[in-house]
LOLUMBA-731038 format. One record per residue: residue number from 1; z negated, y negated, x of N, C-alpha, C in turn. Coordinates in steps of 0.05 Angstrom, whole numbers, plus 5000, padded with zeros to 4 digits. Example, Ala and Ser with C-alpha at 12.3 -4.5 7.8 and 13.67 -1.06 7.14 Angstrom:
LOLUMBA-731038
[1,[4844,5114,5264],[4844,5090,5246],[4844,5066,5264]]
[2,[4858,5045,5257],[4857,5021,5273],[4843,4999,5258]]
end
This chain:
LOLUMBA-731038
[1,[4992,5025,5023],[4995,4998,4999],[4998,4978,5015]]
[2,[5023,4950,5012],[5020,4939,5023],[5000,4903,5015]]
[3,[4978,4907,5031],[4966,4887,5026],[4967,4853,5020]]
[4,[4977,4848,5030],[5002,4826,5029],[4977,4795,5040]]
[5,[4972,4812,5058],[4953,4801,5076],[4957,4790,5106]]
[6,[4989,4785,5110],[4996,4781,5136],[5001,4752,5125]]
[7,[4989,4742,5163],[4992,4709,5156],[4959,4699,5137]]
[8,[4948,4717,5125],[4924,4701,5102],[4891,4694,5124]]
[9,[4887,4662,5119],[4864,4655,5132],[4845,4666,5121]]
[10,[4827,4680,5132],[4800,4689,5127],[4781,4688,5146]]
[11,[4757,4682,5132],[4729,4666,5138],[4714,4693,5127]]
[12,[4699,4704,5158],[4675,4730,5149],[4648,4720,5167]]
[13,[4625,4715,5150],[4610,4710,5169],[4586,4739,5174]]
[14,[4575,4726,5203],[4568,4755,5197],[4582,4778,5217]]
[15,[4601,4768,5233],[4628,4792,5227],[4620,4805,5260]]
[16,[4598,4802,5271],[4589,4818,5315],[4578,4845,5294]]
[17,[4568,4859,5277],[4554,4884,5275],[4567,4886,5257]]
[18,[4564,4915,5251],[4552,4941,5218],[4591,4930,5213]]
[19,[4582,4930,5185],[4595,4924,5165],[4613,4903,5162]]
[20,[4600,4878,5175],[4616,4848,5186],[4639,4863,5203]]
[21,[4631,4873,5222],[4656,4881,5248],[4673,4893,5238]]
[22,[4672,4915,5221],[4690,4934,5209],[4703,4918,5192]]
[23,[4689,4895,5182],[4709,4878,5160],[4730,4859,5169]]
[24,[4718,4849,5191],[4741,4833,5209],[4760,4847,5221]]
[25,[4752,4875,5234],[4774,4895,5242],[4792,4902,5223]]
[26,[4789,4911,5198],[4806,4915,5177],[4826,4885,5173]]
[27,[4809,4864,5175],[4839,4845,5165],[4850,4837,5184]]
[28,[4835,4841,5212],[4858,4840,5238],[4883,4860,5232]]
[29,[4880,4877,5232],[4892,4902,5220],[4918,4897,5198]]
[30,[4904,4885,5188],[4929,4879,5161],[4946,4847,5173]]
[31,[4938,4842,5203],[4955,4814,5201],[4943,4788,5196]]
[32,[4917,4784,5180],[4909,4765,5182],[4894,4745,5199]]
[33,[4899,4722,5199],[4883,4711,5215],[4851,4699,5211]]
[34,[4833,4710,5218],[4809,4717,5218],[4791,4693,5243]]
[35,[4775,4685,5225],[4751,4662,5235],[4716,4678,5231]]
[36,[4700,4679,5243],[4679,4694,5244],[4656,4682,5259]]
[37,[4629,4688,5253],[4612,4673,5261],[4588,4698,5261]]
[38,[4574,4681,5279],[4543,4698,5288],[4522,4680,5301]]
[39,[4501,4689,5295],[4487,4665,5316],[4475,4666,5342]]
[40,[4488,4694,5360],[4488,4705,5386],[4506,4698,5399]]
[41,[4511,4679,5418],[4542,4670,5427],[4553,4695,5450]]
[42,[4527,4704,5455],[4543,4738,5473],[4557,4753,5448]]
[43,[4542,4756,5427],[4565,4775,5415],[4584,4770,5399]]
[44,[4578,4748,5397],[4611,4730,5386],[4627,4726,5407]]
[45,[4621,4726,5422],[4644,4721,5457],[4648,4756,5454]]
[46,[4634,4779,5461],[4642,4807,5454],[4665,4814,5436]]
[47,[4667,4803,5421],[4673,4814,5400],[4707,4802,5398]]
[48,[4704,4777,5403],[4733,4757,5410],[4747,4775,5433]]
[49,[4736,4785,5456],[4741,4794,5476],[4752,4819,5470]]
[50,[4748,4832,5447],[4754,4869,5443],[4769,4867,5421]]
[51,[4779,4846,5404],[4795,4840,5382],[4817,4852,5383]]
[52,[4834,4870,5368],[4863,4883,5375],[4870,4875,5344]]
[53,[4894,4885,5344],[4909,4889,5320],[4923,4858,5312]]
[54,[4953,4857,5303],[4974,4843,5295],[4949,4808,5285]]
[55,[4935,4816,5276],[4921,4790,5265],[4905,4769,5300]]
[56,[4896,4740,5280],[4874,4733,5306],[4857,4729,5307]]
[57,[4836,4725,5317],[4807,4723,5320],[4800,4690,5327]]
[58,[4781,4679,5320],[4765,4665,5328],[4734,4665,5317]]
[59,[4718,4662,5338],[4696,4671,5332],[4677,4643,5342]]
[60,[4647,4623,5316],[4640,4608,5336],[4608,4616,5319]]
[61,[4587,4615,5330],[4570,4614,5324],[4551,4592,5310]]
[62,[4539,4609,5288],[4530,4588,5267],[4510,4601,5256]]
[63,[4492,4585,5249],[4464,4601,5238],[4474,4594,5202]]
[64,[4484,4612,5184],[4481,4601,5158],[4462,4594,5147]]
[65,[4447,4584,5159],[4418,4577,5142],[4409,4551,5145]]
[66,[4435,4545,5164],[4432,4516,5160],[4465,4505,5150]]
[67,[4454,4498,5126],[4474,4482,5106],[4504,4466,5130]]
[68,[4486,4444,5132],[4506,4432,5153],[4522,4446,5167]]
[69,[4513,4468,5189],[4529,4487,5213],[4553,4494,5192]]
[70,[4541,4510,5164],[4568,4528,5153],[4583,4502,5148]]
[71,[4575,4477,5135],[4592,4458,5127],[4617,4455,5140]]
[72,[4606,4448,5164],[4614,4434,5202],[4633,4463,5210]]
[73,[4637,4483,5204],[4640,4508,5218],[4668,4517,5197]]
[74,[4665,4507,5169],[4682,4516,5147],[4717,4493,5149]]
[75,[4702,4475,5155],[4720,4443,5163],[4729,4454,5190]]
[76,[4723,4461,5206],[4742,4463,5229],[4761,4486,5231]]
[77,[4753,4512,5215],[4771,4534,5210],[4788,4521,5209]]
[78,[4784,4512,5183],[4799,4501,5154],[4826,4477,5169]]
[79,[4813,4469,5194],[4835,4447,5196],[4846,4474,5218]]
[80,[4836,4485,5235],[4842,4499,5253],[4874,4525,5245]]
[81,[4871,4527,5222],[4883,4552,5210],[4906,4536,5193]]
[82,[4899,4514,5185],[4911,4500,5163],[4916,4511,5133]]
[83,[4890,4518,5123],[4880,4525,5105],[4858,4553,5105]]
[84,[4855,4552,5086],[4833,4580,5076],[4843,4596,5053]]
[85,[4844,4620,5054],[4855,4637,5035],[4834,4660,5018]]
[86,[4816,4666,5042],[4792,4685,5041],[4760,4693,5053]]
[87,[4745,4688,5034],[4713,4684,5052],[4697,4705,5040]]
[88,[4688,4719,5065],[4673,4742,5056],[4650,4735,5068]]
[89,[4627,4730,5050],[4595,4731,5062],[4590,4749,5057]]
[90,[4586,4748,5088],[4575,4776,5093],[4543,4786,5101]]
[91,[4530,4749,5116],[4502,4761,5130],[4484,4767,5110]]
[92,[4463,4772,5124],[4439,4781,5113],[4418,4780,5131]]
[93,[4392,4780,5124],[4374,4775,5133],[4350,4800,5135]]
[94,[4364,4816,5128],[4347,4844,5119],[4329,4837,5113]]
[95,[4309,4824,5111],[4281,4820,5108],[4268,4831,5087]]
[96,[4257,4861,5092],[4251,4884,5065],[4216,4872,5059]]
[97,[4215,4870,5072],[4174,4863,5081],[4168,4856,5057]]
[98,[4150,4846,5036],[4136,4831,5018],[4118,4820,5028]]
[99,[4131,4790,5046],[4121,4776,5053],[4128,4747,5053]]
[100,[4116,4721,5050],[4125,4703,5047],[4159,4690,5061]]
[101,[4152,4702,5092],[4163,4699,5106],[4198,4711,5100]]
[102,[4188,4728,5098],[4214,4749,5081],[4224,4739,5065]]
[103,[4214,4735,5048],[4222,4720,5020],[4237,4686,5021]]
[104,[4224,4681,5045],[4248,4660,5040],[4272,4659,5069]]
[105,[4268,4674,5088],[4279,4687,5099],[4311,4697,5074]]
[106,[4311,4717,5060],[4321,4723,5044],[4337,4701,5030]]
[107,[4321,4679,5022],[4328,4662,5002],[4353,4643,5022]]
[108,[4345,4635,5044],[4351,4626,5061],[4385,4623,5074]]
[109,[4377,4663,5075],[4406,4667,5097],[4422,4678,5077]]
[110,[4414,4703,5056],[4418,4715,5046],[4436,4694,5016]]
[111,[4421,4684,4999],[4438,4667,4978],[4445,4642,4983]]
[112,[4426,4624,4997],[4437,4595,5008],[4458,4595,5022]]
[113,[4463,4611,5039],[4482,4622,5063],[4505,4622,5049]]
[114,[4505,4641,5028],[4531,4650,5010],[4534,4623,4990]]
[115,[4520,4610,4987],[4523,4584,4970],[4530,4561,4990]]
[116,[4528,4553,5007],[4540,4535,5030],[4568,4546,5033]]
[117,[4571,4570,5042],[4592,4578,5048],[4613,4573,5023]]
[118,[4607,4582,5001],[4634,4587,4980],[4633,4548,4977]]
[119,[4612,4536,4974],[4612,4508,4963],[4628,4493,4981]]
[120,[4637,4498,5007],[4651,4478,5041],[4677,4493,5038]]
[121,[4675,4521,5022],[4704,4535,5026],[4721,4525,5003]]
[122,[4708,4524,4972],[4724,4512,4953],[4740,4492,4951]]
[123,[4737,4478,4963],[4768,4455,4963],[4787,4463,4980]]
[124,[4782,4484,5003],[4810,4488,5009],[4819,4511,5001]]
[125,[4810,4533,4983],[4805,4555,4967],[4833,4544,4940]]
[126,[4821,4519,4927],[4839,4501,4910],[4853,4504,4923]]
[127,[4863,4494,4944],[4890,4483,4952],[4905,4503,4955]]
[128,[4897,4532,4961],[4911,4558,4971],[4915,4555,4942]]
[129,[4907,4554,4923],[4920,4570,4894],[4915,4593,4880]]
[130,[4914,4610,4904],[4901,4639,4890],[4878,4649,4912]]
[131,[4852,4633,4912],[4833,4646,4928],[4822,4669,4932]]
[132,[4793,4674,4941],[4783,4698,4941],[4765,4697,4946]]
[133,[4744,4699,4947],[4715,4716,4944],[4703,4732,4953]]
[134,[4692,4741,4963],[4676,4773,4967],[4655,4766,4973]]
[135,[4627,4782,4959],[4601,4771,4969],[4587,4797,4974]]
[136,[4582,4804,4998],[4567,4836,5004],[4535,4837,4990]]
[137,[4532,4854,4965],[4505,4846,4954],[4505,4886,4972]]
[138,[4487,4893,4955],[4466,4923,4954],[4461,4935,4938]]
[139,[4465,4961,4941],[4452,4976,4918],[4424,4973,4911]]
[140,[4410,4962,4919],[4375,4947,4928],[4380,4932,4907]]
[141,[4401,4922,4902],[4404,4896,4881],[4423,4915,4848]]
[142,[4420,4933,4850],[4422,4937,4824],[4408,4954,4813]]
[143,[4390,4982,4826],[4365,4995,4815],[4343,4987,4835]]
[144,[4320,4997,4831],[4291,4987,4846],[4284,5015,4855]]
[145,[4288,5008,4881],[4280,5027,4909],[4264,5014,4931]]
[146,[4266,5023,4960],[4249,5012,4975],[4248,4992,4983]]
[147,[4267,4986,4972],[4277,4950,4988],[4269,4932,4963]]
[148,[4257,4932,4944],[4268,4923,4923],[4248,4901,4913]]
[149,[4234,4889,4946],[4222,4857,4942],[4243,4838,4952]]
[150,[4238,4819,4969],[4254,4802,4978],[4285,4812,4973]]
[151,[4290,4830,4994],[4312,4840,4994],[4332,4848,4969]]
[152,[4322,4857,4947],[4338,4876,4931],[4341,4851,4911]]
[153,[4319,4838,4900],[4319,4815,4888],[4341,4793,4889]]
[154,[4343,4787,4912],[4364,4765,4930],[4386,4777,4925]]
[155,[4400,4801,4926],[4419,4814,4922],[4425,4816,4901]]
[156,[4416,4819,4884],[4411,4827,4850],[4413,4799,4836]]
[157,[4405,4777,4860],[4414,4747,4848],[4445,4737,4863]]
[158,[4457,4747,4881],[4488,4751,4892],[4507,4761,4866]]
[159,[4490,4780,4857],[4520,4788,4840],[4525,4770,4821]]
[160,[4499,4760,4811],[4499,4742,4786],[4512,4723,4784]]
[161,[4511,4712,4821],[4517,4686,4824],[4548,4691,4827]]
[162,[4565,4715,4841],[4591,4715,4848],[4600,4722,4814]]
[163,[4583,4733,4799],[4603,4736,4767],[4608,4714,4762]]
[164,[4581,4689,4765],[4593,4670,4749],[4607,4648,4761]]
[165,[4610,4650,4784],[4641,4643,4799],[4663,4660,4790]]
[166,[4666,4674,4792],[4681,4694,4771],[4697,4672,4745]]
[167,[4680,4670,4735],[4689,4654,4699],[4692,4637,4709]]
[168,[4674,4619,4722],[4679,4580,4725],[4703,4582,4744]]
[169,[4715,4599,4763],[4745,4593,4782],[4762,4609,4768]]
[170,[4757,4625,4749],[4788,4643,4741],[4810,4613,4738]]
[171,[4813,4601,4725],[4831,4591,4710],[4846,4564,4738]]
[172,[4823,4566,4757],[4842,4552,4784],[4853,4574,4803]]
[173,[4858,4596,4787],[4868,4623,4810],[4856,4625,4837]]
[174,[4820,4630,4824],[4807,4641,4851],[4789,4663,4842]]
[175,[4788,4683,4847],[4774,4711,4843],[4745,4718,4857]]
[176,[4721,4719,4849],[4698,4724,4858],[4687,4753,4855]]
[177,[4684,4773,4876],[4679,4795,4867],[4646,4802,4892]]
[178,[4641,4822,4881],[4620,4838,4903],[4623,4860,4903]]
[179,[4617,4868,4938],[4614,4891,4940],[4586,4904,4948]]
[180,[4577,4927,4941],[4548,4936,4943],[4547,4967,4949]]
[181,[4548,4963,4980],[4539,4988,4990],[4509,4995,4998]]
[182,[4517,5031,4998],[4497,5040,4994],[4492,5038,5023]]
[183,[4464,5062,5037],[4463,5061,5059],[4481,5064,5080]]
[184,[4488,5056,5098],[4507,5052,5121],[4490,5053,5147]]
[185,[4507,5076,5164],[4497,5080,5186],[4519,5070,5214]]
[186,[4501,5050,5233],[4525,5051,5250],[4502,5039,5268]]
[187,[4512,5048,5294],[4492,5042,5329],[4484,5012,5326]]
[188,[4459,5013,5328],[4441,4989,5333],[4431,4979,5304]]
[189,[4440,4993,5277],[4434,4982,5252],[4405,4994,5245]]
[190,[4403,4985,5213],[4380,4993,5203],[4370,5020,5201]]
[191,[4388,5039,5199],[4389,5076,5193],[4381,5077,5223]]
[192,[4401,5065,5242],[4393,5086,5260],[4372,5075,5277]]
[193,[4354,5049,5285],[4334,5049,5277],[4310,5064,5273]]
[194,[4310,5067,5249],[4299,5079,5224],[4288,5120,5242]]
[195,[4312,5118,5241],[4323,5153,5242],[4303,5149,5278]]
[196,[4312,5133,5288],[4289,5139,5319],[4257,5128,5314]]
[197,[4252,5111,5295],[4230,5104,5291],[4203,5115,5267]]
[198,[4223,5122,5256],[4208,5136,5228],[4229,5157,5222]]
[199,[4223,5184,5225],[4242,5203,5227],[4233,5208,5195]]
[200,[4217,5222,5188],[4214,5218,5163],[4216,5201,5137]]
[201,[4217,5183,5146],[4232,5169,5119],[4259,5167,5123]]
[202,[4268,5165,5145],[4301,5173,5145],[4316,5195,5135]]
[203,[4295,5216,5133],[4307,5245,5123],[4302,5242,5093]]
[204,[4279,5218,5086],[4273,5218,5052],[4307,5208,5045]]
[205,[4311,5187,5062],[4336,5169,5045],[4364,5180,5052]]
[206,[4365,5203,5076],[4389,5212,5072],[4389,5238,5042]]
[207,[4360,5247,5048],[4364,5269,5014],[4367,5262,4993]]
[208,[4363,5234,4987],[4376,5213,4961],[4404,5222,4956]]
[209,[4420,5218,4986],[4453,5216,4976],[4464,5247,4971]]
[210,[4474,5258,4944],[4484,5278,4944],[4504,5287,4970]]
[211,[4521,5266,4983],[4540,5278,5002],[4527,5287,5021]]
[212,[4506,5280,5017],[4492,5295,5054],[4492,5277,5077]]
[213,[4498,5243,5073],[4508,5237,5096],[4508,5196,5081]]
[214,[4504,5190,5105],[4514,5150,5092],[4536,5147,5101]]
[215,[4553,5114,5088],[4579,5105,5092],[4575,5111,5125]]
[216,[4596,5096,5138],[4607,5084,5157],[4617,5059,5144]]
[217,[4612,5038,5165],[4616,5014,5167],[4652,5006,5150]]
[218,[4671,5023,5171],[4695,5027,5163],[4691,5031,5127]]
[219,[4681,5051,5124],[4683,5058,5094],[4681,5036,5065]]
[220,[4656,5012,5083],[4648,4994,5063],[4675,4975,5067]]
[221,[4680,4972,5094],[4699,4942,5095],[4724,4945,5085]]
[222,[4736,4973,5076],[4761,4973,5068],[4753,4963,5036]]
[223,[4745,4972,5030],[4750,4959,4997],[4746,4935,4994]]
[224,[4719,4922,5018],[4725,4892,5014],[4751,4878,5021]]
[225,[4763,4888,5038],[4788,4881,5041],[4811,4884,5015]]
[226,[4815,4899,5015],[4821,4909,4984],[4816,4892,4963]]
[227,[4791,4889,4961],[4788,4869,4935],[4796,4835,4944]]
[228,[4791,4834,4970],[4806,4809,4979],[4835,4806,4972]]
[229,[4842,4815,4977],[4882,4815,4974],[4896,4816,4956]]
[230,[4920,4810,4957],[4931,4799,4928],[4936,4825,4922]]
[231,[4934,4845,4934],[4933,4869,4915],[4914,4873,4892]]
[232,[4892,4868,4901],[4871,4866,4878],[4871,4842,4860]]
[233,[4894,4832,4854],[4902,4808,4844],[4895,4799,4811]]
[234,[4896,4820,4804],[4874,4820,4776],[4847,4833,4764]]
[235,[4841,4837,4789],[4807,4841,4793],[4788,4825,4804]]
[236,[4771,4812,4783],[4753,4792,4795],[4729,4786,4772]]
[237,[4705,4788,4788],[4674,4785,4768],[4661,4811,4778]]
[238,[4678,4825,4787],[4660,4866,4788],[4644,4861,4806]]
[239,[4630,4881,4806],[4614,4901,4823],[4621,4918,4836]]
[240,[4630,4923,4860],[4645,4948,4863],[4622,4965,4882]]
[241,[4607,4990,4877],[4584,4998,4880],[4603,5024,4909]]
[242,[4594,5018,4932],[4602,5040,4949],[4581,5053,4966]]
[243,[4568,5078,4948],[4549,5086,4961],[4552,5124,4953]]
[244,[4574,5129,4951],[4571,5165,4955],[4555,5171,4929]]
[245,[4559,5162,4914],[4532,5173,4890],[4499,5174,4885]]
[246,[4501,5143,4911],[4474,5154,4920],[4450,5130,4894]]
[247,[4455,5118,4875],[4449,5103,4852],[4456,5129,4831]]
[248,[4436,5126,4813],[4439,5142,4787],[4448,5134,4763]]
[249,[4449,5104,4762],[4438,5087,4736],[4474,5085,4730]]
[250,[4476,5083,4699],[4495,5085,4697],[4520,5051,4695]]
[251,[4535,5036,4707],[4539,5009,4713],[4565,5004,4688]]
[252,[4546,4996,4667],[4573,4987,4650],[4588,4962,4651]]
end
């Protein structure tokens, strides 16, 4: 299937590790021109140096919890690329502890970082005439699980926010969708660290999935890129769960 992304101008936050890194790689493979950001300069430099594919990659150091930094980054990238066609809000603080700091981080990074990105990108998406927004949620925003505190609550809010955008922007040709992954395993990620430091909890989490395994970042990234692409041109306002049948609720 041709996703019609050759030359598309794409922004991805948090693109240096895990799901975000895989999303960047998939867009590059489709020929998109991608700009990504993260907080650590060394990680950004290493990603840009290792990037492959027909598309081009730009990397910047940005703290998405700082609205002014997000706005400046979006404006800079839009000027360099000549516009913006797609934004993917991927960054998460992954703050699961039930304390005030975790609540603050989840709200500032996961929720308000996404709002800042979308607000800054919207004028450029409108000019593109057929823009696409994808937010990265979580199965923890769909059902009560071990991460049902600040992390799950804010992920649920992201789904509601994105579906609101879909209805508000549909007449302008801008689509908005969420992809909600289940447990995703990658080097240096939460689940690899859990496997090392709390093998009992890791085994319990793994046993919940009837596939007997966790997702790879690529298995989450490909649905993200599809939803972002013109190939999914009539899909908006959806929350696509990518979890290998981990969740048991019926999504109506």
